[in-house]
C-alpha positions, 0 to 999 in steps of 0.5 A, a space after each residue: 664956716 656956717 651951714 645955715 639954710 633959710 627955707 621960705 616955703 609954706 607947705 608943711 610936708 615940703 618943709 619937713 622933707 627938706 629939713 630932714 634931708 639937710 639936717 641929716 647932712 649937718 645943715 641948720 634949717 630955719 623956715 619962713 612961710 610968709 612972702 610979705 616978710 621973707 626979705 626981712 627974714 633973709 636980712 635978719 637971719 643971714 643964711 648961707 643959702 636961701 631955698 625959695 618957693 615960687 608960690 607963697 602967700 602974700 608975695 611971689 617967690 619971683 618978687 622976693 628974688 628980685 627984691 633980694 637981688 636988688 640989695 647989695 648985701 644979698 646980691 651974691 647970696 645963693 638962692 635955690 628956687 623951688 616950683 611945682 610948675 616946671 614950665 620953661 617960662 618959670 625957669 626963664 623968669 627965675 634966671 632973668 631975676 638972678 636965681 642961682 639954681 632952679 628945681 622943680 617939685 617933686 625932687 629927690 633927696 639926692 637932688 636937693 642935697 647935691 644942689 645945696 652942697 654945690 651952692 655952698 661952694 667947693 670948700 664947704 661941700 668938700 669939708 663936709 662930705 666925709 662928716 
C-alpha cells in the first residue's frame, strides 16, 4: 500500500539526510518541525510511519508520543523516536509511552532504512526489497 513517512524534526541537516535515505528507497517523506502542531500534522497526513525527534520547539517528542498513543486512530501507528541523548532514562520514557522503535543520533543510513522497513511490516519490506 502506501510508503509514507512523516518526519517530525527541526534540524535541517537531519531532515535532508533522512529524506535522502528514505526517498531513495521509494518512500514519500513529508516533514513537520513544530512540536505544538505535530499531533495535528499526523492526523492530517495519516502517514504509514512517524519519525519523531525528542527535542522539538514548543512541545517535546515524549509529549507528542503520549498524545498520539492516547488517540484510538494513532494507537497502533508505528513511531520511530530519534534522540541525540541516548541515555537509558530517555529510552525507558519512550518505551513507557509506547514507542515502536528508539534510535540515537548519529545513526547510519542502513540503520535508519532497516528500522523504517521493519516498522512497515514484513509485507511492505518484502514487496519493496527488490524494487
